[in-house]
C-alpha positions as CSV (number, residue, x, y, z in Angstrom):
1,M,0.3,0.0,-0.3
2,D,1.9,3.7,-0.8
3,A,2.1,6.1,1.1
4,S,-1.3,8.8,-0.5
5,R,-3.4,5.5,-0.4
6,E,-2.0,4.8,3.5
7,M,-2.9,8.2,4.4
8,I,-6.2,8.0,2.4
9,T,-7.5,4.9,3.9
10,A,-6.0,6.3,7.8
11,W,-8.6,9.2,7.5
12,S,-11.1,6.7,6.0
13,Y,-11.0,4.6,9.1
14,G,-10.2,7.2,11.5
15,L,-13.0,9.4,10.9
16,A,-15.5,6.6,11.1
17,G,-14.5,5.4,14.2
18,F,-14.4,8.9,15.5
19,V,-18.2,9.5,14.2
20,Y,-19.5,6.1,15.4
21,A,-17.7,7.4,19.0
22,A,-19.1,10.7,19.1
23,F,-23.2,9.1,18.1
24,A,-22.3,6.4,20.4
25,I,-21.5,8.9,23.0
26,Y,-24.8,10.8,22.0
27,V,-27.2,7.8,22.4
28,A,-25.8,6.8,25.7
29,A,-26.0,10.7,26.8
30,G,-30.1,10.5,26.2
31,W,-30.3,7.1,27.1
32,R,-34.0,5.7,26.6
33,E,-35.3,2.4,28.1
34,G,-36.4,-0.3,25.8
35,W,-34.8,-3.1,23.1
36,R,-33.9,-0.6,20.5
37,S,-32.1,1.9,22.5
38,R,-29.6,-0.6,24.0
39,A,-29.4,-2.4,20.3
40,L,-28.7,1.2,19.0
41,L,-26.2,1.5,21.4
42,I,-24.2,-1.9,20.7
43,A,-24.5,-1.5,16.7
44,T,-22.7,1.7,17.1
45,V,-19.5,1.1,19.6
46,L,-19.2,-2.5,16.7
47,S,-18.7,0.2,14.3
48,T,-16.4,2.2,16.3
49,L,-14.2,-0.7,17.5
50,W,-14.3,-1.0,13.9
51,G,-13.3,2.1,12.3
52,I,-10.1,2.4,15.0
53,S,-9.2,-1.3,13.9
54,G,-8.8,-0.3,10.6
55,L,-7.0,2.9,11.4
56,A,-4.9,1.5,13.1
57,F,-3.9,-1.3,10.0
58,A,-3.6,1.5,7.6
59,L,-1.1,3.1,10.1
60,T,0.8,0.2,11.2
61,G,0.1,-2.1,7.9
62,K,0.3,-5.2,10.5
63,A,-1.4,-8.3,10.1
64,I,-2.7,-8.5,13.2
65,F,-4.6,-5.1,13.5
66,L,-5.7,-6.1,9.2
67,A,-7.0,-9.9,11.1
68,G,-8.5,-7.7,14.0
69,S,-10.6,-5.0,11.7
70,L,-11.9,-7.5,9.4
71,L,-12.9,-9.6,13.1
72,A,-14.9,-5.9,14.1
73,D,-16.4,-5.7,10.4
74,L,-17.8,-9.0,11.2
75,F,-19.1,-8.2,14.7
76,R,-19.9,-4.6,12.9
77,F,-22.8,-6.8,11.1
78,G,-23.6,-8.4,13.9
79,G,-24.5,-5.6,15.7
80,W,-27.0,-4.0,13.2
81,Y,-28.0,-7.6,12.4
82,F,-29.6,-7.3,16.1
83,F,-30.7,-3.9,16.0
84,L,-32.6,-4.6,12.8
85,L,-34.0,-8.2,14.1
86,V,-34.9,-5.9,17.6
87,L,-37.1,-3.1,15.3
88,L,-38.7,-6.1,13.4
89,K,-40.3,-7.7,16.7
90,P,-44.0,-5.6,16.7
91,D,-44.9,-3.5,19.7
92,S,-47.8,-6.4,20.4
93,L,-45.2,-8.9,21.1
94,E,-42.8,-7.1,23.3
95,R,-42.9,-9.4,26.4
96,G,-44.6,-12.5,25.1
97,R,-43.2,-15.2,22.7
98,L,-41.3,-14.5,19.5
99,P,-42.6,-14.6,16.0
100,I,-41.2,-18.1,14.2
101,R,-40.3,-15.1,11.1
102,L,-38.1,-13.7,13.5
103,L,-36.4,-16.9,14.8
104,W,-35.5,-17.9,11.5
105,L,-34.3,-15.3,10.4
106,G,-32.5,-14.8,13.8
107,G,-31.3,-17.7,12.6
108,I,-29.9,-16.8,9.3
109,A,-27.8,-14.3,10.9
110,L,-26.3,-16.3,14.0
111,V,-25.4,-19.3,11.4
112,L,-23.8,-16.4,8.9
113,F,-21.9,-14.8,11.2
114,C,-21.0,-18.6,13.5
115,V,-19.1,-18.9,9.8
116,G,-17.5,-15.8,9.7
117,I,-16.3,-16.8,12.8
118,A,-14.8,-19.9,11.9
119,A,-13.0,-18.6,8.6
120,Q,-11.4,-16.1,10.5
121,I,-10.0,-18.8,13.0
122,M,-9.6,-20.4,9.7
123,V,-7.1,-17.8,8.1
124,T,-5.5,-17.3,11.7
125,L,-4.5,-20.4,12.4
126,G,-3.6,-21.0,8.3
127,I,-6.4,-24.0,8.7
128,S,-6.8,-25.1,4.7
129,I,-10.1,-27.2,3.1
130,N,-11.2,-27.3,-0.3
131,I,-12.0,-24.0,-0.2
132,P,-9.4,-21.3,0.6
133,P,-9.8,-20.1,3.9
134,Q,-10.2,-16.3,2.4
135,R,-12.7,-17.1,-0.2
136,L,-14.7,-18.4,2.2
137,V,-13.7,-15.1,3.9
138,L,-15.1,-13.5,1.1
139,F,-18.1,-15.3,0.2
140,N,-19.4,-14.8,4.1
141,S,-18.4,-11.5,3.6
142,L,-20.9,-11.3,0.7
143,A,-23.4,-13.5,2.3
144,M,-23.9,-11.3,5.6
145,T,-23.8,-7.8,3.2
146,V,-27.4,-9.7,1.5
147,F,-29.0,-10.7,4.5
148,I,-28.7,-6.8,5.7
149,L,-30.3,-5.8,2.7
150,V,-32.9,-8.4,3.2
151,L,-33.7,-7.2,7.0
152,I,-34.0,-4.0,5.5
153,E,-35.8,-4.7,2.6
154,Q,-38.7,-6.0,5.9
155,L,-38.0,-3.3,7.9
156,F,-39.3,-0.5,5.1
157,R,-42.1,-2.8,3.4
158,N,-43.3,-3.3,6.7
159,V,-43.4,-0.5,8.4
160,A,-46.9,0.9,8.9
161,P,-47.1,4.2,6.6
162,D,-47.4,7.1,9.3
163,S,-44.5,5.8,11.2
164,R,-42.5,4.9,7.6
165,W,-41.3,9.0,7.5
166,S,-39.4,8.3,10.6
167,I,-37.8,4.8,9.2
168,K,-37.0,5.7,5.9
169,P,-33.5,8.2,6.7
170,L,-32.8,4.6,8.2
171,C,-33.4,2.9,5.7
172,L,-31.4,4.6,3.5
173,G,-28.2,5.3,4.9
174,L,-27.8,1.2,6.1
175,G,-29.3,-0.1,2.7
176,G,-26.5,2.5,0.6
177,A,-23.5,1.4,3.0
178,A,-24.1,-1.7,1.9
179,L,-24.7,-2.0,-1.3
180,F,-21.4,-0.4,-0.9
181,D,-19.9,-3.1,0.8
182,L,-21.9,-5.3,-1.7
183,Y,-19.8,-4.0,-4.6
184,L,-16.8,-4.4,-2.9
185,F,-16.9,-8.0,-1.9
186,S,-19.1,-9.1,-5.1
187,D,-15.9,-7.4,-7.0
188,A,-13.7,-9.4,-4.6
189,L,-14.6,-13.0,-4.8
190,L,-14.9,-12.6,-8.5
191,F,-11.5,-11.4,-9.2
192,N,-10.1,-12.6,-5.7
193,R,-8.1,-9.7,-4.5
194,I,-9.3,-7.0,-3.1
195,D,-10.2,-3.4,-4.7
196,A,-7.5,-1.4,-2.7
197,D,-9.1,1.7,-3.7
198,A,-12.5,0.5,-2.9
199,F,-11.5,-0.5,0.7
200,S,-9.6,2.4,1.7
201,I,-12.4,5.0,1.1
202,R,-15.0,2.4,3.0
203,G,-14.6,4.1,5.9
204,F,-16.0,7.4,4.9
205,V,-18.8,5.6,2.8
206,H,-20.5,4.3,6.5
207,V,-19.8,7.9,7.8
208,L,-22.1,9.8,4.8
209,A,-24.5,6.6,5.9
210,L,-24.7,8.1,10.0
211,P,-26.1,11.1,9.7
212,L,-29.5,9.2,8.1
213,V,-29.4,6.8,11.0
214,A,-29.5,9.7,13.8
215,I,-31.7,11.6,12.1
216,S,-33.7,8.9,12.6
217,S,-32.8,8.0,15.7
218,V,-34.7,11.9,16.6
219,R,-37.5,11.3,14.5
220,S,-38.3,7.7,16.3
221,H,-39.5,8.1,20.1
222,D,-38.3,5.2,21.6
223,W,-37.8,3.5,17.6
224,K,-42.1,2.3,18.8
225,T,-42.7,1.4,14.7
226,R,-45.1,-0.5,14.9
227,I,-44.2,-3.2,12.1
228,V,-47.4,-4.8,11.3
229,L,-46.3,-8.1,8.3
230,S,-47.6,-8.9,5.8
231,Q,-48.1,-12.5,4.2
232,R,-47.2,-11.1,0.5
233,A,-44.4,-8.7,2.1
234,A,-43.3,-12.0,4.0
235,L,-43.4,-14.3,0.7
236,Q,-41.1,-11.8,-1.0
237,S,-38.7,-11.9,1.1
238,A,-38.6,-15.5,1.6
239,T,-38.7,-15.8,-2.4
240,L,-35.6,-13.7,-2.0
241,V,-33.9,-14.8,0.6
242,A,-34.5,-18.3,-1.1
243,V,-33.5,-16.7,-4.2
244,G,-30.2,-15.9,-2.9
245,V,-29.0,-19.0,-1.0
246,Y,-29.6,-20.8,-4.5
247,L,-27.8,-18.2,-6.2
248,L,-24.7,-18.4,-3.5
249,F,-25.0,-21.7,-3.6
250,M,-24.6,-22.4,-7.2
251,A,-21.8,-19.9,-7.5
252,A,-19.9,-21.9,-5.0
253,A,-21.0,-25.1,-6.6
254,G,-19.6,-23.3,-9.8
255,Y,-16.6,-22.3,-8.2
256,Y,-15.6,-26.0,-6.9
257,V,-16.7,-26.8,-10.5
258,R,-13.8,-24.6,-12.0
259,Y,-11.1,-25.3,-8.9
260,F,-11.3,-29.1,-9.6
261,G,-12.1,-29.4,-13.3
262,G,-9.0,-29.1,-14.6
263,D,-9.1,-27.7,-18.2
264,W,-13.1,-28.2,-19.0
265,G,-13.4,-26.2,-15.3
266,R,-14.5,-23.2,-17.6
267,A,-16.9,-24.9,-19.4
268,F,-18.1,-26.8,-16.7
269,Q,-18.7,-23.8,-14.4
270,L,-20.5,-22.2,-17.8
271,A,-22.6,-25.2,-18.3
272,L,-23.8,-25.7,-14.4
273,L,-24.2,-21.3,-14.3
274,F,-26.7,-21.8,-17.8
275,A,-28.0,-24.7,-16.2
276,A,-29.1,-23.0,-12.7
277,L,-30.7,-20.1,-13.6
278,L,-33.0,-22.4,-16.6
279,L,-33.8,-24.2,-13.6
280,L,-34.5,-21.1,-11.8
281,G,-36.6,-19.5,-14.1
282,I,-38.3,-22.6,-13.9
283,L,-39.3,-23.1,-10.5
284,S,-40.5,-19.2,-10.4
285,L,-43.1,-20.3,-13.9
286,S,-44.4,-22.7,-11.6
287,G,-47.6,-21.9,-10.2
288,S,-47.3,-25.3,-8.3
289,M,-44.0,-24.3,-6.5
290,R,-44.7,-21.2,-6.2
291,A,-49.0,-22.7,-4.3
292,K,-46.5,-24.7,-2.3
293,F,-44.2,-21.9,-0.8
294,R,-47.1,-20.2,-0.4
295,V,-48.5,-22.2,1.9
296,L,-44.9,-23.3,3.6
297,V,-44.5,-19.7,4.5
298,G,-47.8,-19.4,5.6
299,K,-48.0,-22.6,7.8
300,H,-44.5,-21.9,9.6
301,L,-44.0,-18.2,10.0
302,F,-47.6,-16.9,10.7
303,S,-50.0,-17.8,13.5
304,Y,-52.9,-17.9,10.9
305,R,-52.7,-19.1,7.5
306,Y,-54.1,-15.4,5.4
307,D,-53.6,-12.4,5.6
308,Y,-57.2,-11.7,5.6
309,R,-57.1,-8.0,4.2
310,E,-55.4,-8.7,1.5
311,E,-57.1,-11.8,0.9
312,W,-60.1,-9.7,1.0
313,L,-59.1,-6.8,-1.0
314,R,-58.2,-9.4,-3.8
315,F,-61.4,-11.1,-3.7
316,T,-63.3,-8.3,-3.7
317,N,-61.5,-6.7,-7.1
318,T,-61.9,-10.0,-8.5
319,L,-65.9,-9.6,-8.5
320,S,-65.2,-5.8,-9.6
321,S,-63.9,-6.7,-12.8
322,Q,-66.6,-8.6,-14.3
323,N,-68.6,-7.5,-17.3
324,G,-71.4,-9.5,-17.2
325,F,-73.5,-11.5,-15.0
326,S,-71.5,-14.6,-17.2
327,E,-68.0,-13.1,-16.8
328,M,-69.0,-12.6,-13.4
329,G,-70.0,-16.3,-12.5
330,R,-66.5,-17.0,-13.8
331,H,-64.9,-14.7,-11.6
332,V,-66.6,-15.7,-8.4
333,V,-65.3,-19.3,-9.6
334,K,-61.8,-17.7,-9.8
335,G,-61.6,-15.5,-6.7
336,L,-63.0,-18.5,-4.5
337,A,-59.8,-21.0,-6.0
338,D,-57.0,-19.2,-5.6
339,M,-58.0,-18.5,-1.9
340,V,-57.3,-22.6,-1.5
341,E,-54.5,-22.7,-4.6
342,S,-57.3,-25.2,-6.3
343,P,-56.7,-24.8,-10.4
344,A,-60.5,-24.9,-12.1
345,G,-63.4,-24.7,-10.4
346,S,-67.5,-24.0,-11.7
347,L,-70.2,-22.1,-10.8
348,W,-73.9,-23.5,-10.2
349,L,-76.8,-21.4,-9.4
350,K,-80.9,-21.1,-9.4
351,D,-82.4,-21.4,-12.6
352,P,-85.1,-18.4,-12.6
353,T,-87.9,-21.1,-11.5
354,S,-86.3,-21.5,-8.6
355,R,-86.8,-26.0,-9.3
356,F,-83.0,-26.8,-9.7
357,F,-79.7,-25.9,-10.2
358,A,-77.5,-25.2,-13.1
359,Q,-73.8,-24.6,-14.5
360,A,-73.6,-20.5,-15.2
361,A,-69.9,-20.5,-15.6
362,C,-67.1,-22.7,-15.7
363,W,-63.1,-22.0,-15.2
364,N,-60.5,-25.2,-16.4
365,M,-63.3,-27.3,-15.7
366,P,-65.8,-29.2,-18.6
367,V,-68.8,-27.6,-19.2
368,S,-71.3,-29.9,-17.5
369,S,-75.3,-29.7,-18.9
370,A,-76.9,-31.6,-16.1
371,T,-78.7,-30.2,-13.4
372,E,-79.4,-30.7,-9.7
373,D,-83.2,-30.6,-8.2
374,S,-83.5,-27.6,-5.7
375,D,-84.7,-30.3,-3.4
376,S,-81.7,-33.0,-3.7
377,K,-79.9,-34.0,-0.1
378,L,-77.3,-31.5,-1.8
379,C,-79.0,-28.8,-1.9
380,Q,-80.9,-28.7,1.6
381,F,-77.7,-30.0,3.2
382,L,-75.5,-27.1,1.7
383,L,-79.3,-25.2,3.0
384,D,-79.2,-26.3,6.0
385,S,-75.8,-26.6,7.2
386,G,-74.3,-23.8,5.6
387,W,-70.9,-25.8,5.8
388,V,-68.0,-26.5,2.5
389,I,-68.2,-29.8,2.0
390,N,-65.4,-31.3,1.7
391,L,-65.0,-34.5,-1.0
392,E,-61.7,-35.9,0.6
393,E,-62.9,-36.1,3.5
394,Y,-66.4,-37.3,3.2
395,R,-64.9,-39.9,1.2
396,S,-63.3,-41.4,3.9
397,L,-66.3,-40.4,7.1
398,P,-69.1,-40.0,5.3
399,R,-70.9,-40.5,9.3
400,R,-69.8,-36.2,9.2
401,Y,-71.9,-35.3,6.3
402,D,-75.4,-37.3,7.7
403,N,-74.0,-40.2,4.7
404,L,-75.1,-37.6,2.6
405,D,-75.8,-39.0,-1.3
406,L,-73.8,-37.2,-3.7
407,P,-75.6,-36.7,-7.2
408,V,-73.6,-39.0,-10.2
409,W,-73.1,-35.8,-12.0
410,L,-70.4,-34.8,-9.2
411,V,-69.2,-37.5,-8.7
412,E,-68.0,-38.3,-12.7
413,V,-66.4,-34.0,-11.8
414,P,-62.6,-34.9,-12.3
415,N,-60.7,-33.6,-9.6
416,A,-63.7,-32.5,-7.0
417,W,-62.2,-31.2,-4.0
418,L,-64.5,-28.7,-2.2
419,I,-68.3,-27.4,-2.7
420,V,-68.9,-24.4,-1.7
421,P,-72.8,-22.8,-1.0
422,L,-73.6,-19.6,-2.0
423,A,-76.1,-18.2,0.4
424,T,-77.3,-14.3,0.2
425,G,-79.4,-14.1,3.7
426,S,-81.6,-17.2,4.4
427,E,-81.5,-18.8,0.8
428,M,-79.3,-20.2,-1.4
429,I,-78.8,-18.8,-4.7
430,G,-75.7,-21.6,-5.9
431,F,-72.4,-23.0,-5.4
432,A,-68.9,-23.4,-6.7
433,V,-67.2,-26.8,-7.3
434,L,-63.2,-26.3,-7.0
435,A,-61.9,-28.7,-8.3
436,T,-57.8,-30.2,-6.4
437,A,-54.9,-27.7,-5.1
438,R,-52.6,-27.9,-7.0
439,T,-50.5,-28.1,-3.4
440,K,-51.4,-30.2,0.0
441,V,-54.1,-27.7,1.7
442,D,-55.1,-29.1,4.8
443,V,-59.0,-28.1,5.0
444,N,-59.4,-26.7,8.6
445,W,-61.6,-24.3,10.3
446,E,-59.5,-21.6,8.9
447,V,-59.9,-22.3,5.5
448,N,-63.9,-23.4,6.1
449,D,-64.8,-20.2,7.3
450,L,-62.8,-17.8,4.5
451,L,-64.8,-20.1,2.0
452,K,-68.3,-19.7,3.9
453,T,-67.6,-15.9,4.4
454,A,-66.5,-15.7,0.8
455,G,-69.1,-17.7,-0.6
456,Q,-71.8,-15.0,1.5
457,Q,-70.1,-12.1,-0.5
458,A,-69.8,-13.4,-3.3
459,G,-74.1,-14.6,-3.2
460,A,-74.7,-11.5,-2.6
461,F,-72.9,-10.1,-5.1
462,L,-74.4,-12.3,-7.4
463,G,-78.0,-12.1,-6.1
464,E,-77.5,-8.1,-6.6
465,M,-76.0,-8.5,-10.2
466,R,-79.1,-10.7,-10.6
467,A,-81.6,-8.0,-9.3
468,T,-79.9,-5.7,-11.4
469,E,-80.3,-7.4,-14.6
470,A,-84.0,-8.0,-14.3
471,L,-84.5,-4.5,-13.3
472,L,-83.3,-3.2,-16.4
473,E,-85.7,-6.3,-18.6
474,V,-88.4,-4.8,-16.9
475,R,-87.3,-1.3,-17.9
476,K,-87.0,-2.6,-21.4
477,F,-90.5,-3.8,-21.2
478,D,-91.2,-0.3,-19.6
479,A,-90.2,1.4,-22.7
480,F,-91.3,-1.1,-24.9
481,N,-95.2,-0.7,-23.7
482,R,-94.6,3.4,-23.4
483,M,-93.4,3.4,-27.3
484,S,-96.9,0.4,-27.9
485,A,-99.2,3.5,-26.3
486,F,-97.0,6.3,-28.8
487,V,-97.5,3.6,-31.8
488,V,-101.4,3.0,-30.3
489,H,-101.8,6.9,-30.6
490,D,-100.8,7.7,-33.8
491,L,-102.8,4.3,-35.2
492,K,-105.8,5.6,-33.4
493,N,-105.6,9.1,-35.0
494,I,-104.9,6.6,-38.9
495,V,-107.9,5.2,-37.9
496,A,-110.5,8.2,-37.1
497,Q,-109.0,9.4,-41.2
498,L,-109.5,6.2,-42.4
499,S,-113.5,6.1,-40.6
500,L,-114.0,10.0,-42.2
501,M,-112.9,9.0,-45.9
502,L,-115.1,5.6,-45.4
503,K,-117.8,7.8,-44.4
504,N,-118.0,10.3,-47.1
505,A,-117.2,7.9,-49.8
506,E,-121.0,6.9,-49.2
507,R,-121.8,10.5,-51.0
508,H,-118.5,11.8,-53.3
509,R,-117.3,8.4,-54.4
510,D,-117.8,8.9,-58.0
511,K,-115.9,12.1,-58.1
512,P,-112.5,11.5,-59.5
513,E,-111.5,14.2,-57.2
514,F,-112.5,12.1,-54.1
515,Q,-111.4,9.5,-55.6
516,Q,-107.7,11.0,-56.1
517,D,-108.3,12.1,-52.7
518,M,-108.7,8.8,-51.3
519,L,-105.8,7.3,-52.5
520,M,-103.4,9.9,-51.3
521,T,-104.8,9.7,-47.6
522,V,-104.9,5.3,-47.8
523,E,-100.7,5.8,-49.6
524,H,-100.1,8.2,-46.6
525,S,-102.0,6.0,-43.6
526,V,-99.9,2.6,-45.1
527,E,-96.6,5.0,-45.1
528,R,-97.5,6.1,-41.7
529,M,-97.9,2.9,-40.3
530,R,-94.9,1.3,-42.1
531,Q,-92.5,3.9,-39.9
532,L,-94.5,3.2,-37.0
533,M,-93.8,-1.0,-37.7
534,M,-90.7,0.3,-38.0
535,Q,-90.5,2.7,-34.8
536,L,-91.1,-1.0,-32.9
537,R,-88.5,-2.8,-33.7
538,E,-85.9,-0.3,-33.9
539,G,-86.8,1.7,-30.8
540,T,-88.1,5.2,-29.7
541,T,-85.2,7.0,-31.0
542,P,-86.1,8.1,-34.8
543,V,-83.6,6.1,-37.4
544,D,-82.3,8.6,-39.4
545,S,-80.8,11.6,-38.0
546,P,-82.6,15.0,-37.8
547,R,-82.5,17.2,-40.8
548,G,-83.8,20.6,-42.3
549,I,-87.5,21.5,-42.1
550,D,-89.2,23.6,-43.6
551,L,-92.0,25.0,-41.2
552,G,-93.7,27.2,-43.6
553,D,-94.2,25.1,-45.8
554,L,-95.4,22.4,-43.4
555,I,-98.3,24.2,-41.3
556,R,-99.3,25.1,-44.4
557,R,-100.3,21.7,-45.3
558,I,-101.8,20.8,-41.7
559,Q,-104.2,24.2,-42.7
560,T,-104.5,22.5,-45.9
561,A,-105.5,19.1,-43.3
562,K,-107.7,20.9,-42.0
563,E,-109.9,22.9,-44.2
564,A,-110.4,19.5,-45.7
565,Q,-111.8,18.6,-42.3
566,G,-113.8,21.7,-42.2
567,R,-112.0,23.7,-39.8
568,D,-110.7,27.0,-40.1
569,L,-106.9,27.6,-39.0
570,E,-105.3,31.0,-39.0
571,I,-101.8,31.3,-40.0
572,D,-99.3,33.8,-39.4
573,L,-95.8,33.0,-41.5
574,T,-92.3,35.0,-41.6
575,D,-89.8,34.7,-43.7
576,K,-88.5,30.9,-44.4
577,V,-87.6,28.7,-41.2
578,I,-85.9,26.0,-41.4
579,A,-85.5,23.8,-38.5
580,K,-83.5,21.2,-37.1
581,G,-85.4,17.7,-37.0
582,H,-87.5,15.0,-38.6
583,E,-89.9,16.4,-40.9
584,D,-93.0,13.7,-39.8
585,R,-93.0,14.0,-36.6
586,V,-92.5,17.6,-36.1
587,E,-95.8,17.5,-38.3
588,R,-96.9,15.0,-35.9
589,V,-96.6,17.6,-32.8
590,I,-97.5,20.8,-34.1
591,G,-100.6,18.7,-35.8
592,H,-101.4,17.5,-32.5
593,I,-101.1,21.0,-30.8
594,V,-103.1,22.2,-33.5
595,Q,-105.8,19.6,-33.3
596,N,-106.2,20.0,-29.9
597,A,-106.8,23.3,-30.5
598,L,-109.6,22.8,-32.8
599,D,-110.3,20.3,-30.1
600,A,-111.1,22.9,-27.6
601,T,-112.6,25.6,-29.1
602,E,-116.1,26.0,-30.4
603,S,-117.5,27.2,-33.7
604,G,-116.9,30.2,-34.2
605,G,-113.7,30.4,-32.0
606,R,-110.4,31.3,-33.2
607,V,-107.5,28.6,-33.7
608,W,-103.9,30.4,-35.6
609,V,-100.5,29.2,-35.8
610,R,-98.2,32.1,-36.3
611,L,-94.0,31.6,-37.1
612,K,-91.3,34.0,-36.0
613,R,-87.5,33.4,-35.5
614,Q,-86.1,34.0,-32.2
615,G,-82.3,33.8,-32.3
616,A,-80.8,30.1,-32.3
617,H,-84.4,28.6,-32.9
618,A,-87.6,28.9,-34.5
619,V,-91.1,29.6,-32.6
620,V,-94.0,27.9,-33.5
621,E,-97.1,29.5,-31.4
622,V,-100.2,27.6,-31.3
623,G,-103.3,29.5,-30.0
624,D,-107.2,29.3,-29.8
625,T,-109.9,31.0,-28.1
626,G,-111.3,27.3,-26.4
627,D,-112.2,26.0,-23.1
628,G,-108.4,26.8,-21.6
629,M,-106.7,24.6,-18.5
630,T,-106.9,25.1,-15.0
631,P,-103.7,26.4,-12.9
632,E,-104.1,22.3,-11.7
633,F,-103.9,20.5,-14.4
634,L,-101.3,22.5,-15.9
635,R,-98.9,21.8,-13.5
636,E,-99.1,18.7,-12.1
637,R,-101.7,16.8,-15.0
638,L,-99.7,18.1,-17.9
639,F,-97.5,16.5,-20.5
640,K,-97.8,13.7,-18.6
641,P,-99.1,10.3,-19.8
642,F,-102.5,9.5,-19.5
643,Q,-103.4,12.7,-18.3
644,T,-105.7,14.3,-20.6
645,T,-109.1,16.2,-20.1
646,K,-110.8,14.8,-23.2
647,P,-113.5,11.6,-22.9
648,S,-112.2,9.8,-25.4
649,G,-108.2,10.7,-25.4
650,M,-105.7,8.6,-24.4
651,G,-103.7,11.4,-23.0
652,I,-100.4,10.3,-24.7
653,G,-99.7,12.6,-27.5
654,A,-98.6,15.7,-25.1
655,Y,-96.4,13.6,-23.6
656,E,-95.1,12.2,-26.8
657,S,-94.8,15.7,-28.3
658,F,-92.9,16.9,-24.8
659,Q,-90.7,14.0,-25.1
660,Y,-89.7,14.6,-28.5
661,V,-89.0,18.2,-28.3
662,H,-87.0,18.1,-25.7
663,E,-84.9,14.9,-27.4
664,L,-83.9,17.7,-30.2
665,G,-82.7,20.4,-28.1
666,G,-86.4,22.4,-27.8
667,K,-88.8,23.7,-25.5
668,I,-92.7,23.5,-25.3
669,S,-94.3,25.7,-22.8
670,V,-98.1,26.6,-22.0
671,D,-99.9,29.4,-20.9
672,S,-103.6,28.8,-20.7
673,E,-106.8,30.8,-18.4
674,L,-110.4,28.7,-18.4
675,N,-112.7,29.6,-20.3
676,I,-110.6,32.1,-22.4
677,G,-108.0,29.7,-24.0
678,T,-104.9,28.3,-24.5
679,Q,-101.2,30.2,-26.1
680,V,-98.6,26.6,-26.4
681,S,-95.7,28.3,-27.8
682,L,-93.3,25.6,-29.4
683,L,-89.2,26.4,-29.3
684,L,-86.8,24.5,-32.2
685,P,-83.5,25.0,-32.6
686,L,-82.5,26.3,-36.4
687,F,-81.5,23.4,-38.6
688,D,-77.7,24.2,-39.5
689,P,-75.5,22.4,-42.0
690,D,-72.1,23.2,-40.5
691,G,-73.5,22.1,-36.8
692,A,-72.4,25.9,-35.6
693,I,-75.9,26.6,-34.2
694,D,-75.3,25.3,-30.4
695,S,-78.9,24.2,-29.5
696,N,-78.1,24.3,-25.8
697,V,-78.9,28.2,-26.2
698,L,-82.2,27.4,-25.4
699,N,-81.8,27.6,-21.8
700,E,-80.1,30.9,-22.0
701,E,-82.6,32.4,-24.2
702,S,-85.6,30.7,-22.2
703,E,-85.2,32.7,-18.7
C-alpha cells in the first residue's frame, strides 16, 4: 500500500471511528429504556471498534490489525443485525413469544455470524480445506451483506405508513452502505483480490450513512415503530432469501467445479451456470411451486394462514372486475379457487323458476349440462348446514356429513374437491365446485370460515347482479310498453282519418277528385303504419338523423288538412324558417297541438298558428279561444302520460310531443286560462348544416 493510499485509508477509518464514537456517546447520554435503544448503542459501539481497528491497520500495516479489523467488521454486521431484528419485533409481542419469522431471521443471522467466526479462525491458524479460508471469508462477507439488505427490505416494506417517515432515513443510510459493501465483496470474490481503492474509502461511505441513521434516531421515539408484516411481504422476502441462498450455493458449486475441473473447469462452470438459471426460471414460473412455497410460508411463519385484509381486497377486486353476469360467475369461481390454490372450478346457480340448479360458469373445468333439483339431498344439506363440503373427507368419513348421497354428475367431475355454498340471506343462490389444489392444503376451520364468508359475499354480489338484470329487463319492457302506447295513439289518429274517408265515400265516391284524394290518404296511411312498425322494431329513437325542415310548408299542409275537415285555421308566417328535426314527427307534434286547440274551441272561435324566428330557434305559437285549462291541470297533469281532458283521449299525444321536442333540444311552454283560451309556444333549434348553432343556447334564451 503506497503512502497516499495509506493516508486516505487512515483518514477514512479514523473518521468513521470518531463519528461512530460521538454518536455512541450521544445515544448513551440520551439513554432511553427499551431494547431498541440498547441495540442501537451496541451497533454503534461495535462500528466504533471497527473504525479504530481499520485506523490501526492503516497506520501500522501489521497483519494482526488487519485480522482485528476483519473480526471487528464481522461483529459490526452482527450488531446491525441485532438492531434490525429488534426493530422488526412488533410492539404487541414485547413480552410474549417471538414470532416464527423472527426466529428464522435470527437463526440465519446467527449462522452467518458463526460461519464468519470459523472462517476468521481458519485464516488465523492457517487451516485449509477444499475452499481457501480467505475466499470463504469473502463469500461469507458477501452473504452477510445480502442478508442485511433483506432485513432492510423487510423493515421498510412492513412498517406502518405513519411510521415510514421516521424509518426511511435509516433504511437509506444502511442500505446505501450495504450496496457499497455488496460491490466491494462481489468484486473481490469475482477477481480473487480486494479493490484497494474501494477498501480505502469504505470508512468514508459509512460516515456518510451515519447522519441518516441519526435522523431516524431523532424522529423515532424509542424506535417504537409499529411493524405489521403482511404475508405477501413475507412471501416476497422469503422468496428473495431462497433465491439468494440458491444463487450463493450455485456460485460455490461453480467455483468448486472450476477449481477441480482442470482444463474443462471453465466449460463446466458455464454449463452449470446456465443450468442453474434455467432451473430458477422453471421454478419461478411454476404455479404448483409457488403454491407450495406460499403454503409453506403461511404455515411456518404466521399464526394464521391467511392475510385476511389482502385476501378480502383481492377477492373484492376480482368480483368487481366483471363486465356482465356470465363473466362475473367465472370471476367468482376464480376468486374462491385462488384462496385454496385450486386450479379449476365451476359455478352452479339456481334457475329463475327456482326448481333446479344448473352450471352457469366454469374455469378450467369441463362444461356440464346436468342439473340438480332444488330439493335434492345435496342442496338441502348445503342450505341447512351452510358447510363447505370436503369431498376427500366425505369419502373417508361419510358419517360426518350425515351419510350424504352425492349426485352422479358430481361424482363424475374430475378432481372435484370442495363444494362452497353461495347464500344471500336465508336463500342459497348457488354453489361452487372447486378442483383439487395444486399443493397439499389442510382444510381446517380457518379455510372453512374463509370460504363460507367469501361464499356469502359472492352470493350477495350474484343476487344483486341478478336483481339488476331483472330490473333492466323490466325497464326494457316498460320502454316497449310506453312506445307501444305512442304507436297506438298514432294508429287511433290513422283509424279516425280512414273512418272519415269511408264516411264521405258514400256521398262522393263517384267524383274523380275524391277518388284521387282517397288514394293519397290511403297511401299516406300505409306509409305511416310502415314507419310505426319500424319504430317498434328499432325503438323510440328515429332511425335517421335530424334534417332541415321548412316549417312554413309544414304549417300550410296542416292548414290544408284541417280545412278539408271543415275547420278554419289562421296562419301568420314570416320569412322562410328551417328547423332541425324529423319532418313526419315534427308535423305530428304541431298537428297534435293544433288538433287539441280545435277540439277545445267551439264553432265561431279562433285557432291560429304563428311562426317566427328568435335567435338560434324557431318559435311556433298555437293559440285558441277555447275552454282553457286549470292551473292545477297545468301543474300536475299536463305532459304526463295517460292524463287528458278529452273523454275519448288517451293522454299520450302531449307526452310524446313533450319528449320528442326535448330530445331535439327544444322546449314547450303553455299559457292557459280557464274559459279564455290557451297558447302553446314551441321552440325548435334552427337547422345548421355546419353544426354552428348550439341548441343548448335555448336554456339561456328562455330564462
